[in-house]
N, C-alpha and C positions, 0 to 999 in steps of 0.2 A: 075258348076264351082264355087269354093269358092272365096269370096272376100278377103280372107286372103292369099295373095300370099307371100310365103316365099322363098326368093332366097338363095344363098350360104351364110353361116355364117363363119366368120373368128374366130376360137377359140383361136389361138395364132400365133404370128409372131415373129421370131427370126432371128438374123444375126450371121454369124460365127465369125465376128470380128467387132470392132468399128472403124477400119481404114484399108486402103489398099493403095498400091502405084504402080506406073508403074514399078519402078526398084528396089524395096525392098520387102522382104517378110512381110506380105502376098501381093501377086499381084492380088488377087481376093477376092470377098466377096460372100458368099452364103446366100441367104434368104430362110428360111424354114417357111411354113405356114400350119397350120392345118385347113382344110376347110371341112365343111359338107354341104349337100344340100338334102332335102327330095326327089327331083326329080333326084338327081345324078349330079355330077359336069361334065360339058362339056369342059370348057377351063379356064385356069388360066394364067394371063399375069402379069409379073413384068415390071413396067415402072420406069425408073431411069434416072438421069442426075446429072452433076456437074455444078453448075452455072445456074442462071436463064436466061442467054442469049441463052441457047441451048434447043432444043426440047427434049422431053423424048424419050429414046430408049426403044422399047418394046422387051421383051424376053418371049417366052412361057415357063412356068414352067412345070417340069416333075412330074408325079404322082408316089407315092409309097403308096398305100392305101389312107388314108385321109390326108397324108402329101404331100406337093408340094414343089419342090425346084427349084431355079434358081440361077446360078452362073454367076456373071459379072466380067470380067477381066478388070483391069484398062486400059490396052492398047486399049480396044475396046470402051472406052467412048469418045464421040465426044469432040473435043476441047483440049483434053489433059491438062485441067486445074486442079487446086488444090482447095480444099475447101470442103464444105459440099456436100456429096453425098445424094441426096434426092430420095426417092422412094415411090411408092404406088402400090398396087396389085388390079387387077380387076378379078372377077370370074363370069362365066356364067353357069347356070345350064341347064339341058336338056330341060326345058320348056321355055328357053329364058329369065329367070329372071337374072338380073345382080346386083352385089354388088361390093363395093369398100372400101378399107381401107382408113384411114386418111393418110395424108402425114407424112412420117417418115424422120426425119433429124438427126438421131442419129449416123450416120457413116460419117467419113471424108476420102477424098482421100488426102493423104499426099505426099509431096516431100521427096524423100530419102535424108537423111543427113548422109554422111559417115565421119568417124573420121580420 
């Protein structure tokens, strides 16, 4: 067995929007990650929350080749608060090695303002 254990590698992570809302479009945000692993990817999980008073909600991301997607609806977020929606992704390969992205705080959950 080699000492060089290589777990899943995150090649890029994108979001479908920089904001979403409970009652205005868009009402959800989709996170897409390109992930590769020499041993093959076993599981990818999106962890997200709005506000530091809440625990992260975990969502299994679905695979399409090396791309993984997870869509979070605003109404499903605990607390129904507004502010920065923060997320990170964990990935596990078939050999049990795990990797994690850094925390992303680039998306906001906004309150709908009607005219």
